[in-house]
N, C-alpha and C positions, 0 to 999 in steps of 0.2 A: 446371451447372444452368441453369434458364431460368424466369423469372417470367412466366407467360402469362396471357391473358384468355380468356374463352369463346369470343371471335371468331376466335382465332389456332389454325388447324389444327395438330395436333401428332401425329407418328407416331414412337414410339421404335424401331420396327423399321428405320428409315432410318440409325440411328446406329450406329457400330461399337462403342461401349462396352458393357460387360457390366453395368454398373449405371448407370441413367440417373435422375436425379431432377428433378422440377419442383414448383414451388410457384405458387399462383394464388389470387386472391381474385375471385370471380365473384357475380353476382346470379342471376336466373333463367336457367337454362341446360339445354339437353337435348342431350347428346353424340350421341344417335342410336345405333342399333345397330351395333356394331362389334366387331372383335377384334383381337389382336396377338400375335405370336409370342413375346413376352417375358411373363413372370409379372408381375403388378402388385400392389403394396401401396397401398392408397388410405386415407389417414388425414384425418380432418376435426377439427381442434382447435377449429373454430367452424363452427356451422351444421349442417345436416342434409341428407342426400340420399337417394334412393331408387335402388336398382340393380336393374334388371329383366333377367330372362332370358325365353326362351319359355315355361318352366314353373315359374318361381319369381320371387318378388319379396322383396327384402331392403331393410332400412332401416338406414342407417349414421348413427347419432347422433353428436354430438360426443365426441371422446376414444376412439372405437372405431376398428378398422381393418378393412379389407375385403381379403382375399386373393383375387385373382382369377387362376387358372391360365391358361396360354397357351392360344390357340385356343378360348376360350369367347366365344360371342356375347353381349354385354351392353350395356346403356343405362344411363348415369347422368343422373338427373333432379334438378336442384337448384331448390328452389322459393323459396329466401330467400337472403341473402347467405351464401356459404359461402367459408371459408378452408380450403384443403386442401394436402395434400402427397401427391405420387405418386411412387412409386418403382418402376422396371421392373428386372427382373433376368433375364438370360440362364438358361434352364434348366440350363445345364451347371454353374451355380455351386451348385446344391442337389441335383444328381442323386443324390448319395451320402447325403443326409440323408433317411432313410426317411419320417420324420413330415411333412416339408415336401413331398416328392415325392408322397406319398399325399393330399395336399390337392387332388383333382381337381375340386372344385366350389367356388363362392364360398362362403366362410365369414366371418362377422362375428367379430372377435376383441377380446377385452379388451386394454387397453393400459396397462401400468404406468408409472411416471415415467421408468424407465430406457429402456425401449423407445421412449417418446415422445421422449426427447432423442436417441436413436440415429436415429430417422426424421427428426427435424429436421435433424440434421447431415448425413445422407446426402441429404436432398432438395437440400441446397445444395453437394453435391460438384461440382467440375469434371468435365465429361463426359470430358476427356482425362487424368484423374488416373491415374498408374501404379498397376497392380493391387497392387503390393507396399505401397503407401501406404494402401491400402483394407483390407488383409488383417485386421488387428487388430480394428478396429471392425465389420467384416463377420462375423468369427467370433463376436463378442459379440452382434451383431444376430441370427444364426441361432439362437444359444442361447436368447435371450429370446423369439423368435418360437415356438419349440417349446414353450416354456412357457406361452404365452398361451392362455387358456381360451376355447373357442368360446362364443359367446352366441346364444340361440335367437331370433334376430330376422329369420328368414326365413319366407316363406309360400309353399307350393307352390300352383300354380294349376291349376284344373280345365281339361281339354283338350276336353271334350264340346262339339260345335258348338251344342247347344241353349243353352249358356250364354255364347256368345261376345259377343252383344249386350249381355247383362246385365252381363258383366264390362267391357266397353268403357264403359258408362254409369256403372259403379261406379268406374272408374278416373279418368275426367274429372270426375264430380261429387264424389268423395271423401266421399260420404255412406255411412253405416254399412249394411252388408248387413242386411236384414230378418230377423225370426225365421222359422223353418223353414215355418210354415203360410202366412205372407204370401209367402214366397219361391216356394212351390209354386204359388200362385195367379198370381203374377206371370209365371212360366215356363210355365204351363199343363202342368204335371206333378204327379204325387202326390208326397206327402212321402216316401214310400218310395223313389221314383225318384231323387229329388234326393239322399236320404241315400246311395243306392247309388253315384251318380255321383261324390260327393265322397270316399266311402271308397275307390273305385276309383282315381280320378285324383289324390287328394292324400294318401292314406294316413291321413286323419283324418275323423270324422264332421263334418257341417255344423256343428253347434253349436260344436264345438272350433275349426274353421277360422274361423268368425265371430268367436270370442273372440280368436284370434291376429290377425285383421285389425284389430280394435279396439285391440289392444295396440300394434301397429306404427303405426297412425294417431295413436294418443295420443302416442307418443314424437316423431312428426313434429310435431304441434301444439305440443307443449311445447318442442321445440327451436326452433320459429319464434316462441317468446316468448308464446304464448297462456297464460293463467292456467289454474289447476286447474279453476276454476269453468267457464270457456269450453270447455275441453276435455271436461269431463264432460257439458256440455250438447250439444255437437256430435256426441258419441258415444252419445247417448240413454240415459245413465245416469240413474237416478231421483234421485240426489242426489250431491253432492261427496264424502261419506263413502263411497258405494257404489263410486264410481270409484277412490278411494284404496285401499279394500280389495281391489278387483279387481287393481289395479296391484301392490300389495304382495304379493299372492298369486302373481303370475307373475314379478315380478322380484326380490322379496326386499326391496324398498325402496319408501319412498313416492316419489311423483313428484318432489317437491323434492330429496329425497336423491339420486335417480338423476341428475338433471340437474346437480346440483352436481358 
């Protein structure tokens, strides 16, 4: 394994090992758009990060894991101190595991205590460890990974050029998307046109998309240590109770329960 910093370039494809683990503690960091030939499991026991694709954005909160298939252009953005483990796998290791091989897009997965312990152990494996010494734990890892439940922590992005400037401003400012009537005035298009663009490009109506954006932003703010009150204010909720009700409706837990 290697304990790295955000300033040290790292490319797992240059190593001969079929399983490569790394560990890191970084502050603000932007990996830039990149891809690798190995699949990646990214796990954050501390801190929160955003994983961006050309047409999707996902949030990876603490104690969840992201499965990133090989050949996928992606970018990881860390806005606060993040402790993470990253394990890279040769596709030949899971070619016969249909449930794993079928994960052809980035997915955020729940992580139980056993899977967490396996990730921690594998992140610190020696890169030249003989494969027979890895086989028992690796078999258990694949078993647990196939049981991990996906979590709806991703947001499809609209592709229409009329929204490109708006999306860039939204991404930089991290301010909530406005209601549909205000959104239409800002873009200079009708509400019907905006609704049609979002349904076509993201598969969801604008209002549903806006609520999903607020949910992912809420998880980021809470993971950064912001209070429930501060998060509710930043995301334009009318009250703390309205935000807690919204969060529980989508996640099944209160904000405090989720972050614990």
